[in-house]
C-alpha positions, 0 to 999 in steps of 0.5 A: 548234402541234403538240408533237412527241415530241421536244419533250415531256418524259416521265414515268414511269408509266402505261398500262394497255392490251392489245397482244396483238391486234397480236402475234397478228395478226402471226404472229410477234415478228419480223414485228411488229418489221418493222412501220413506226412511225407517230406520231400525226397532227397532228390528234391532239395539238395544244398551245400552245407551252411555252417552257422558257426564256422563260416567259409569263403562262400558264407556271409554271416550276420556279422556282416551288416550288409547281409540282410540288405543283400537279401532284400536287394535279391528279393527286389531283383527276383520281383523284377525278374518274375514280372518279366515272365508273361507266362510259364509252366513249371513243377511246383512242390508244396507242403504246408501246415494247415490247422496244426497238421503238416500236410503231405508233399504235393507235386503239381504241374502248374501253368501261370499267365500274368495278364489276365492272371490265370492259373492251371494246376494238375496234381501229378499223383492223383490227376486232380485239376484246378483252374482260375482265370481272372475275368472268366467263369464268373471269377470262380475257381474250377475244381475237378477232384478224382477221388473220394465223395467229391467226385459225385459232384464232378466239377466244383465252382467256388469263390477263390476266397470262400472257406471251402476253397481255403480250408486245406491251404494257407493261401488262395489260388489268386496268390499263386505263382512266383511273382506273388510269392516274392510280393508276400515276402517283400510285404513282410519285410517292409514293416521295419528297417532294422532287420539286421539288429533283430535277426541272424542271417547267412548266405551261401552258394548252394544247389537246388533242383539242379540250379545254382542258387544263393541260399539265405537263412534268416532266424528271428531273435524272439517271438516279439519280432515275429510271433508266427515265424521262427525263420526262413530259407530263400533260394535265388537262382543265379542264372535268372534271379528268380526266387525258386525255393522258400522254406518257412518255419514256426516257433516250437518247443520241440528240438526241431523247427516246425515246418510251416511252408515249403515251396519249390519251383523247378523245370520253369519254362517260358519256351511257349507263350500260354494262350487263352486255350490253356486256361479254358475249361473246355480244353480237351487236354483237361478233364473239366468237361465230360467228353 
C-alpha cells in the first residue's frame, strides 16, 4: 500500500541537503515558484497500512507508554549505526517546502565521507552537480548548474551558509547525510522528556524502497507543543538500524497535512571506501573543470 502524504503524520526536524542548483537553473525565484509540484512515485515509498484506531499485532499505539521511548532508542541506535559509515554512496530522494512553496521531488546521487566531512551530489534529471569538502576549496560550496542563466557563470563558489546557497533549500549542505539527519531529530526531542503525554505515537512493520523497516508516526497534540510541525514519520531499516526515511508535516487548516520535508535514502553502499579524488573538483568524472 502506498502511504500518500496526506496519511502520514510529520515530524519536526531534519534534512540536510542543498537546493541551490534548481534555483540557479531557474534564473529567478518567480520562475522557480511557477514550477509544477511532483510527488514521489508509487514505486518510491511503499508502506504497510498503519491504522490509527484499529491496531493489529504489528502495531503499538500511544496507549503503550514505551512507544515514544522505543522511538528515541531507535534514534540512538540509528545515530550509532550512521557513525560507523566512514563513507557511502546512495540515492537521495528529497522534497521540501521553501518559502511556502512545495518544491518538486529531487532524485540525487550522493557521496558522503565522514572525516573530513565531504559531500558530492549529482542530480539525476538535470546532470547538475555540487561539491563540498571540509578544508578544501576555501571551504566553499562548488555548484555546476546545467541550465538557465546560471550556466553563463559555469561554476559557482559559494559560502555554504550564504543566502544564495540556501534560498531554495531548508538546510545547508553541511547538514547533509544520514548521520546529520538523525542528529537534527535528536536535538529536537532533547528539549523535553514528556513527549508521551503531549503526542500520539504508533509504530508498525513496513517496507520502504525494498527495505523492511520499523515505521513510527508521531502527531503532536497542538501548536503550543510544536509551532512548526504537526507530526512526522520515521522509518528505521531493520537490517542496519539506519534511519532511511523521514517525512515531516506542518500545521494546516486544509484537510490534508502540509508536507514540509521528505527525505529517503536508498541503495546505500559502503562497498568501496571513498577517497580524496571522489571529492576533488578536478575529478574527470565530474563537470566542474572544462576539459
